[in-house]
N, C-alpha and C positions, 0 to 999 in steps of 0.2 A: 559815380560820375569822375571820369577823369579830370586830370588838370586844366584840359580844354575843352570846352563844349563847342561841338562843331552841329552847326545846324546849314543844311546845305537847301537848295532848290535846282530844278531842272526845267527845262525848254527852252524854245527860240527865245534869242533874246530880243524882243518885238515889245512896243509899248502896251499892249493888253495885259502884259504876265506881270508888268508891277515891279519888275526888278530896280530900278531907282529906290522905291521903296525900302527895298531889301539891303540895298545898300546902305540907304540914309540909317536904318534901324541900327546898323552896327555903331553909330555914335553914340548909343544911348546903352549900351553893352559895355560890361567890363573888359579889361584885357583878355580874359579867361575864353571868351567866345570867337571864334572865329567863323566867318560865312563862307563857302562854297557855292559856286553857282555853275553849272555845267549847262553849255549848251552854245550855239552859235547863233549869229543871226545879226542885222542890220544894226544895231544898238549898241554892239560890242564895243566900239571905239567912246562911244558917248560915257557907257560905264566904265569904260578904263579911266575916262578924263574924270568923273564922279570920284572914283575910287582917290584919283591923284588930288583933285582938289579937296578931298576931304581929309586928306594924309589918311587913309585907310589900307594904305599898301599891304602892310603886315597882318592885317585884318580880315581882308575881304579878297578872296581869288576868285576870278573866271578861270576854271578848269576847260574850256571849251566843248567839244563832243564828247559826250562819254558813251562807250559803247555798249550795247544791250551785253555783252559779256561781262562788262565791268559793273553793270548796275548792282548785282546783288551785295558785292561788296563794298560799294559806294552808299548802299543804305545800310548795312553792317556797321560801316563805319562812323556813321553820322548818330545823335544823339536825339535831334526831334529834325523833322520835314518842315519847310516853310513853304506856302503858296501864296505868293503877294500878288494875285494876280487883281484885276481893278477892272474890268468890262465885260459886260455878259458873253463875250466872243469866249470866256473859257467857261463853256457850259457845265462841265462835271468834273474834270481833273483825276484821270487816271493815274498820275505819278504819285497823288495822294494814296490811292490804293495800295500800289506798290511799295509804297511806305510802308503802311499800315500792316500789307502783310509779312512786313519782316521787324513787326511789333515797334514801329518807330511812332510815337506821336506828332501828330501836325497840328501846325498855328497855320488856317487859313483866312481867307476873306469871306464878309457876306455880302456877296455882291447881289443886288436886285435882281432877279429872272434868271438866275444862275442856280444851279446844282451842288455848286462847290461845297457852300456849308451844310447841305444835307449829307453829302459824303463824308464831311467830317463832322460827327457828331459832337455838340458842342458839350463838353464836361467829361465826356466818353473817350473818344479816341484823341480828342486834342480840343483847341480853343479856336473861335473864330471873331476877328476883330473887324472893324469899317476898313474898307477899302481904301487906299492912299494915307494911310497913318502910320508912318515909322514908330513913331514913339508908341502906337497900340502893339505892334507886332513886335518891338522889343520887350515889352512888358509881358506880353503872352509867352514868349520865350523863356522870359525869366520865372514867369509863373510856376511852367511844367519843367524846368529844371531846377527849383528853388531847393527842394529836398529829396531825397531819395525814396521818401514814401511817394509824394504826389508823383516824382516821374516813375515810380513802379506802377500805380494806378492808372495814368494814361497810359502807359506801354502794354499794360495788360489788356486795357481798354480798347487800343489802337487793334491788337492781334484779334480781339473777341468781335468787333464792326466787321474786320476782314471776314474773319468766319462764319458771321450769322448773315452778312448780305453780300459779299462780294468774290467769294470761292465760284471756279465753273461750275460746279454742280448746282451750287444756291442758284446761282443765276438762270441756270438751264431750268429748274426747277420751277422759278418763278414766271419766266417766259410759257413754261408749257402749262403752266396754272391759268394764266392769262387768255392763252390762245382757246385753252377748254372752257373756260368760263363763256367766251365769244359765241 
């Protein structure tokens, strides 16, 4: 782990993504952590205001839109991917799978009636916390990055989860199996 631990998130800046809780989580982390949020949307000004109000300008960065071409570098540069969504409108979270494909551990939320926590297998690819709990997000991030051995275990688990469940070949295979069973 480097001097700074970056934990990013991606998505439209809308209420159900819970970015306000991700910003608030930065208050509970040491100065060694930097929060990067990629995306655009209606809550940009509100998030900028919150970052200012909490005096987190050097610790939380709103990156704007991240192009598809830049996504691999974005994931490669981070240490942990954080999905702070708070409502079942977030049904699955493909961005988690993208992060796992790069071997990045995930901190996500246990949204009732959502597949988010299923995608991020607890204790393997990352940790899942209660939605809307900034302090829990921070604690999970610290737990994953706490030492090199733990981080390596989650990183390998994320890559394994991706390979076992979410490669194009595995997903096609599973769909065909379901169709054939019907």
